One Martini backbone bead per residue (centre of mass of N, CA, C, O) as a GRO file, in nm:
protein
  300
    1MET     BB    1  11.775  17.622  12.066
    2LEU     BB    2  11.998  17.422  11.983
    3HIS     BB    3  11.920  17.211  12.199
    4SER     BB    4  11.640  17.148  12.081
    5ILE     BB    5  11.717  17.052  11.809
    6TYR     BB    6  11.900  16.828  11.900
    7ALA     BB    7  11.701  16.671  12.061
    8VAL     BB    8  11.506  16.608  11.827
    9PHE     BB    9  11.716  16.460  11.651
   10LEU     BB   10  11.777  16.234  11.853
   11TRP     BB   11  11.482  16.135  11.877
   12ALA     BB   12  11.447  16.052  11.579
   13ILE     BB   13  11.666  15.834  11.579
   14VAL     BB   14  11.554  15.658  11.801
   15LEU     BB   15  11.276  15.617  11.668
   16SER     BB   16  11.381  15.481  11.407
   17VAL     BB   17  11.528  15.243  11.547
   18THR     BB   18  11.283  15.133  11.711
   19ILE     BB   19  11.104  15.066  11.468
   20ASP     BB   20  11.309  14.875  11.339
   21ILE     BB   21  11.317  14.667  11.564
   22VAL     BB   22  11.028  14.600  11.580
   23GLU     BB   23  10.995  14.511  11.267
   24THR     BB   24  11.234  14.275  11.317
   25LYS     BB   25  11.077  14.101  11.505
   26TYR     BB   26  11.092  13.763  11.611
   27VAL     BB   27  10.868  13.488  11.667
   28TYR     BB   28  10.841  13.176  11.795
   29ARG     BB   29  10.653  12.910  11.638
   30PRO     BB   30  10.599  12.581  11.722
   31GLU     BB   31  10.349  12.501  11.528
   32ILE     BB   32  10.557  12.585  11.260
   33GLN     BB   33  10.858  12.612  11.301
   34ARG     BB   34  10.873  12.944  11.311
   35TRP     BB   35  10.968  13.267  11.238
   36VAL     BB   36  10.765  13.569  11.325
   37SER     BB   37  10.665  13.882  11.153
   38GLN     BB   38  10.498  14.156  11.213
   39LYS     BB   39  10.385  14.422  10.963
   40LYS     BB   40  10.251  14.744  11.042
   41ILE     BB   41  10.409  14.884  10.826
   42VAL     BB   42  10.327  14.987  10.552
   43ALA     BB   43  10.316  14.857  10.199
   44THR     BB   44  10.395  14.744   9.920
   45TRP     BB   45  10.439  14.458   9.772
   46GLN     BB   46  10.739  14.496   9.680
   47ASN     BB   47  10.839  14.612   9.961
   48ALA     BB   48  10.770  14.378  10.121
   49LYS     BB   49  10.937  14.155   9.979
   50GLN     BB   50  11.209  14.302  10.031
   51LYS     BB   51  11.198  14.304  10.339
   52CYS     BB   52  11.204  13.998  10.374
   53LYS     BB   53  11.465  13.948  10.209
   54LYS     BB   54  11.653  14.114  10.394
   55GLU     BB   55  11.567  13.905  10.643
   56ASP     BB   56  11.563  13.614  10.534
   57ALA     BB   57  11.269  13.586  10.433
   58ILE     BB   58  10.918  13.521  10.401
   59PHE     BB   59  10.634  13.600  10.228
   60ALA     BB   60  10.328  13.547  10.346
   61SER     BB   61  10.125  13.247  10.306
   62PRO     BB   62   9.851  13.011  10.306
   63ILE     BB   63  10.006  12.710  10.225
   64ASP     BB   64   9.913  12.620  10.518
   65ALA     BB   65   9.736  12.559  10.805
   66GLU     BB   66   9.946  12.682  11.008
   67ILE     BB   67   9.994  12.955  10.861
   68LEU     BB   68   9.700  13.040  10.861
   69LYS     BB   69   9.658  13.050  11.160
   70ILE     BB   70   9.865  13.256  11.233
   71MET     BB   71   9.764  13.484  11.042
   72LYS     BB   72   9.484  13.505  11.186
   73TYR     BB   73   9.587  13.580  11.463
   74TYR     BB   74   9.724  13.858  11.381
   75ILE     BB   75   9.477  13.988  11.235
   76GLU     BB   76   9.285  13.974  11.478
   77ALA     BB   77   9.459  14.122  11.686
   78ASN     BB   78   9.464  14.388  11.529
   79ASN     BB   79   9.231  14.361  11.280
   80TYR     BB   80   8.968  14.231  11.124
   81SER     BB   81   8.955  14.445  10.867
   82THR     BB   82   9.258  14.430  10.808
   83PRO     BB   83   9.444  14.392  10.538
   84TYR     BB   84   9.679  14.160  10.412
   85PHE     BB   85   9.946  14.074  10.247
   86LEU     BB   86  10.033  13.844  10.005
   87GLY     BB   87  10.274  13.624   9.832
   88PHE     BB   88  10.089  13.684   9.583
   89LYS     BB   89  10.113  13.663   9.212
   90ALA     BB   90  10.054  13.742   8.898
   91ILE     BB   91  10.071  13.515   8.597
   92HIS     BB   92  10.128  13.557   8.249
   93HIS     BB   93  10.032  13.364   7.986
   94VAL     BB   94  10.051  13.308   7.650
   95ASP     BB   95   9.734  13.185   7.653
   96GLY     BB   96   9.598  13.391   7.887
   97ASP     BB   97   9.656  13.292   8.156
   98VAL     BB   98   9.606  13.323   8.504
   99GLN     BB   99   9.851  13.296   8.773
  100PHE     BB  100   9.888  13.230   9.113
  101LEU     BB  101  10.189  13.295   9.300
  102SER     BB  102  10.405  13.235   9.519
  103VAL     BB  103  10.726  13.286   9.632
  104GLU     BB  104  10.760  12.964   9.639
  105GLY     BB  105  10.555  12.843   9.401
  106VAL     BB  106  10.271  12.837   9.487
  107ASP     BB  107   9.959  12.763   9.417
  108LEU     BB  108   9.660  12.890   9.497
  109TYR     BB  109   9.504  12.584   9.457
  110ASP     BB  110   9.721  12.457   9.685
  111MET     BB  111   9.570  12.543   9.913
  112PRO     BB  112   9.405  12.498  10.169
  113ASP     BB  113   9.072  12.469  10.216
  114THR     BB  114   9.044  12.695  10.431
  115ALA     BB  115   9.160  12.905  10.227
  116LEU     BB  116   8.969  12.864   9.978
  117ASP     BB  117   8.711  12.947  10.141
  118MET     BB  118   8.821  13.268  10.138
  119ILE     BB  119   8.748  13.314   9.859
  120GLU     BB  120   8.590  13.590   9.690
  121LYS     BB  121   8.782  13.738   9.459
  122ILE     BB  122   8.956  13.652   9.142
  123ASP     BB  123   9.052  13.949   8.971
  124PRO     BB  124   9.302  14.086   8.772
  125PHE     BB  125   9.130  14.360   8.732
  126GLU     BB  126   9.155  14.428   9.055
  127GLY     BB  127   9.442  14.272   9.079
  128GLU     BB  128   9.794  14.115   9.109
  129CYS     BB  129   9.722  14.100   9.423
  130LEU     BB  130   9.690  13.965   9.763
  131SER     BB  131   9.452  13.961  10.026
  132MET     BB  132   9.388  13.935  10.393
  133ASP     BB  133   9.157  13.859  10.623
  134SER     BB  134   8.954  13.700  10.848
  135GLN     BB  135   8.763  13.603  10.587
  136ASN     BB  136   8.926  13.713  10.309
  137ILE     BB  137   9.025  13.657   9.966
  138ARG     BB  138   9.179  13.912   9.743
  139ALA     BB  139   9.202  14.126   9.480
  140VAL     BB  140   9.464  14.359   9.439
  141SER     BB  141   9.668  14.619   9.443
  142CYS     BB  142  10.009  14.658   9.457
  143GLU     BB  143   9.983  14.975   9.552
  144LEU     BB  144   9.920  14.940   9.804
  145ARG     BB  145   9.917  14.994  10.169
  146LEU     BB  146  10.007  14.710  10.363
  147PRO     BB  147  10.033  14.479  10.574
  148TYR     BB  148  10.249  14.212  10.688
  149ILE     BB  149  10.421  13.882  10.671
  150CYS     BB  150  10.705  13.719  10.810
  151TYR     BB  151  10.926  13.428  10.754
  152THR     BB  152  11.105  13.157  10.867
  153ASN     BB  153  11.302  12.841  10.824
  154VAL     BB  154  11.395  12.852  11.114
  155THR     BB  155  11.446  12.677  11.386
  156ALA     BB  156  11.518  12.677  11.717
  157ASN     BB  157  11.790  12.494  11.643
  158GLY     BB  158  11.868  12.618  11.336
  159THR     BB  159  11.724  12.465  11.136
  160THR     BB  160  11.610  12.353  10.808
  161ASN     BB  161  11.261  12.267  10.697
  162ILE     BB  162  11.295  12.403  10.410
  163THR     BB  163  11.384  12.508  10.059
  164SER     BB  164  11.262  12.778  10.050
  165THR     BB  165  11.271  13.102   9.909
  166THR     BB  166  11.188  13.414   9.805
  167LYS     BB  167  11.335  13.370   9.507
  168LYS     BB  168  11.484  13.082   9.525
  169VAL     BB  169  11.525  12.727   9.435
  170GLU     BB  170  11.710  12.467   9.550
  171ARG     BB  171  11.727  12.175   9.338
  172SER     BB  172  11.736  11.853   9.187
  173SER     BB  173  11.555  11.956   8.918
  174CYS     BB  174  11.826  12.071   8.845
  175GLY     BB  175  12.090  12.131   8.701
  176THR     BB  176  12.399  12.195   8.712
  177GLY     BB  177  12.404  12.541   8.801
  178TYR     BB  178  12.102  12.552   8.840
  179THR     BB  179  11.797  12.749   8.892
  180LEU     BB  180  11.499  12.756   9.059
  181TYR     BB  181  11.205  12.886   8.944
  182PRO     BB  182  10.883  12.937   8.863
  183THR     BB  183  10.968  12.927   8.532
  184GLY     BB  184  11.250  12.774   8.597
  185CYS     BB  185  11.575  12.698   8.474
  186TYR     BB  186  11.886  12.885   8.549
  187LYS     BB  187  12.190  13.018   8.373
  188ALA     BB  188  12.461  13.238   8.418
  189HIS     BB  189  12.696  13.355   8.181
  190TYR     BB  190  13.037  13.515   8.189
  191VAL     BB  191  13.133  13.411   7.925
  192TYR     BB  192  13.226  13.538   7.641
  193GLN     BB  193  13.000  13.507   7.356
  194SER     BB  194  12.863  13.431   7.091
  195PHE     BB  195  12.570  13.330   6.990
  196ARG     BB  196  12.644  13.044   6.887
  197ASN     BB  197  12.819  12.953   7.128
  198ALA     BB  198  12.600  12.985   7.338
  199LYS     BB  199  12.409  12.790   7.222
  200ARG     BB  200  12.596  12.540   7.240
  201THR     BB  201  12.638  12.557   7.546
  202CYS     BB  202  12.339  12.499   7.625
  203GLU     BB  203  12.316  12.230   7.471
  204GLY     BB  204  12.542  12.084   7.622
  205GLU     BB  205  12.350  12.106   7.902
  206GLY     BB  206  12.046  12.054   7.802
  207GLY     BB  207  11.962  12.326   7.665
  208ASN     BB  208  11.893  12.683   7.627
  209LEU     BB  209  11.841  12.969   7.521
  210VAL     BB  210  11.647  13.181   7.655
  211VAL     BB  211  11.286  13.206   7.658
  212LEU     BB  212  11.059  13.467   7.651
  213ASN     BB  213  10.717  13.418   7.747
  214ASP     BB  214  10.710  13.662   7.961
  215ALA     BB  215  10.712  13.899   8.205
  216GLU     BB  216  10.788  13.720   8.438
  217GLU     BB  217  11.039  13.594   8.302
  218ALA     BB  218  11.185  13.859   8.244
  219ASN     BB  219  11.217  13.948   8.531
  220ILE     BB  220  11.390  13.717   8.627
  221VAL     BB  221  11.623  13.761   8.414
  222LYS     BB  222  11.683  14.048   8.496
  223ASP     BB  223  11.787  13.979   8.793
  224LEU     BB  224  12.054  13.851   8.689
  225HIS     BB  225  12.194  14.140   8.665
  226SER     BB  226  12.276  14.167   8.980
  227GLN     BB  227  12.505  14.029   8.870
  228PRO     BB  228  12.814  13.996   8.766
  229PRO     BB  229  12.812  14.191   8.517
  230LEU     BB  230  12.723  14.510   8.477
  231ASN     BB  231  12.567  14.664   8.223
  232VAL     BB  232  12.502  14.390   8.043
  233SER     BB  233  12.409  14.227   7.781
  234LYS     BB  234  12.217  13.936   7.703
  235TRP     BB  235  12.166  13.638   7.568
  236ILE     BB  236  11.898  13.506   7.377
  237GLY     BB  237  11.633  13.309   7.222
  238LEU     BB  238  11.673  13.530   6.961
  239GLU     BB  239  11.595  13.558   6.599
  240ASP     BB  240  11.690  13.651   6.246
  241GLN     BB  241  11.739  13.438   6.014
  242SER     BB  242  11.628  13.583   5.740
  243ARG     BB  243  11.699  13.890   5.741
  244MET     BB  244  11.360  14.017   5.739
  245GLY     BB  245  11.224  14.050   6.051
  246ASP     BB  246  11.166  13.737   6.140
  247TRP     BB  247  11.109  13.696   6.459
  248GLN     BB  248  11.238  13.436   6.668
  249SER     BB  249  11.267  13.176   6.838
  250ILE     BB  250  11.450  12.877   6.873
  251LYS     BB  251  11.159  12.729   6.873
  252GLY     BB  252  10.951  12.911   6.673
  253ASN     BB  253  10.848  13.164   6.812
  254HIS     BB  254  10.663  13.419   6.787
  255LEU     BB  255  10.607  13.738   6.906
  256VAL     BB  256  10.296  13.722   6.949
  257ILE     BB  257  10.357  13.471   7.200
  258ILE     BB  258  10.589  13.647   7.320
  259TYR     BB  259  10.807  13.833   7.453
  260SER     BB  260  10.794  14.196   7.321
  261LYS     BB  261  10.984  14.432   7.472
  262TRP     BB  262  11.116  14.690   7.318
  263ALA     BB  263  11.352  14.874   7.237
  264ASP     BB  264  11.495  15.110   7.079
  265SER     BB  265  11.526  15.030   6.719
  266THR     BB  266  11.681  14.953   6.393
  267PHE     BB  267  11.705  14.660   6.298
  268THR     BB  268  12.025  14.558   6.190
  269GLN     BB  269  12.013  14.307   6.351
  270HIS     BB  270  11.988  13.918   6.445
  271CYS     BB  271  12.006  13.927   6.756
  272GLY     BB  272  11.925  13.867   7.098
  273VAL     BB  273  11.851  14.077   7.392
  274ILE     BB  274  11.893  14.160   7.729
  275GLN     BB  275  11.863  14.410   7.924
  276THR     BB  276  11.885  14.578   8.236
  277ASP     BB  277  11.565  14.683   8.191
  278GLY     BB  278  11.410  14.429   8.026
  279LEU     BB  279  11.471  14.477   7.740
  280ILE     BB  280  11.479  14.418   7.398
  281ASN     BB  281  11.742  14.359   7.147
  282ASP     BB  282  11.953  14.412   6.893
  283PHE     BB  283  12.257  14.218   6.793
  284LYS     BB  284  12.556  14.132   6.709
  285CYS     BB  285  12.625  13.788   6.656
  286GLY     BB  286  12.956  13.818   6.707
  287ASN     BB  287  12.937  13.921   6.957
  288LYS     BB  288  13.073  13.928   7.297
  289ILE     BB  289  12.874  13.789   7.556
  290PRO     BB  290  12.665  13.711   7.774
  291PHE     BB  291  12.449  13.444   7.911
  292ILE     BB  292  12.132  13.262   7.908
  293CYS     BB  293  12.013  12.963   8.040
  294GLU     BB  294  11.781  12.680   7.990
  295GLN     BB  295  11.574  12.426   8.177
  296ASP     BB  296  11.418  12.169   8.230
  297GLN     BB  297  11.265  12.004   8.461
  298GLN     BB  298  11.344  11.750   8.674
  299SER     BB  299  11.298  11.465   8.793
  300SER     BB  300  11.289  11.378   9.163
   0.00000   0.00000   0.00000
């Protein structure tokens, strides 16, 4: 009996390792000069993105004609009617507009015409993520569990042919030390300073303390908490200058038009922070903590 249990246990380990090896297998596709991995084990959109990132790969979207052709090849070879997640997700802007951006920062409507012709219905109320089958691209819930495709930027000889990554893009269009994300250029400072000194530091770099315009930007800034020091709130460009509860961004924007998801607060202090959970809170302005600056993108 024990031998049987042990044999089943070993078989489960072997099966698990085998599945993982199959799922991480990349095949070089010379027509797009990239390595591609078809993920048949279904996942939510966020888990699919994380899986590609873990493998130093990009969550695939048909951002050019060659990638579209490869994606259609895999989808049609597997099952014509089975939709695959794309690396596009909705971003809600303060003016009410909704924009779908790929993980590389490509706008949905900058896809090639052959991909645009596949758009059936893009309604954010149907879902904030996109899927694609052999015929159509449509909006779906991000919580669905679908197959997906990852690809790398490394060519057959090991060189990199594009500059995008799954999470951030290093480009000359940001100032020194700043990193370009879909919503702008950011830099996390881990030298502890008061709100006023943090504000001056950002301005001295040609930027400002980060202003959170929407939930997408708040999520990106929250991700900067993944770097040390952990579990520490950081200054953002939000303050109550009047000391009367009239909270505004340092650019003069009222909370009704910017991100305003507050933690439980007594509102006894007058400078704003973002917590590690992505919520904003008030904090004593003279306290010294890390902070995050932002810059406008520079013409390259």
